[in-house]
C-alpha positions, 0 to 999 in steps of 0.5 A: 495462513490457509491461502487467503489474500488481502489487499489494504489501502488507506491513508493511515494504514501504517500511521495508526499502528506506529504513531497512535498516541491512544494505543497501549504500548502492548496493543501497538506492538502487537499491531506492528508485528501483525503489520511486519510479519503478516501483511509485509509492511513497516511505517516510515512516514505519514504526510507523505504526499501532497500532490496525489500522484503515484507511480508504479516501479518495476519490480520482480513480480511480473503482475505490476505491468506500470502505470501513473495514478493521481488520487483526490488530494482536494475537496471536490464533488467526487470523492473525499480528499487524502490529507496524509497518505502514508508511506512505508517499506517492505522489511523483507526484501526477499519477500516483498517489494516496493510496487508504487512511489509518490511523484514528488519525492520518491517516498514509497507508496505501495508494497507488495509481499509474497511469504509464500501461502498467501500474498498481500498488496498494501497501498498508502492512500485510499483505492477508491480516491484514484481518479478515473475508472480506467486507472482504478481498474488497471491497478486492481486487475494487477492487484487481483493477478498478483494475488492469485498467483501461486508461490513456487 
């Protein structure tokens, strides 16, 4: 509420909040409310991609300039494999937007949110699993540009 911004990435960023059999009803409701009202996303489905491909889509936030990405989906010596990336959506279309989709099915892979006072970016697979230093750098620059912009 004091202007801090946040970037969240990971394979279970939404599934763990909406589909966790080990969570109490009260905790799950609080977690889901926080994700929806503060972070600006709502769970759609887990296991959203198996090919490890995502692409940026045009949105009203100009910081996101496009890009195609692959992320580790097989065991290898460089980085761990993403077995179950999440898909989610921005429940408030006036404050949030889709920024990325999975290549094989068009499910949402990333959102951004600017409710006023702070901003968030959420990606449904771990950022560090994106293949290629240049790809990671390009996406991170776009994320940092979006997070540093001031709301009007």
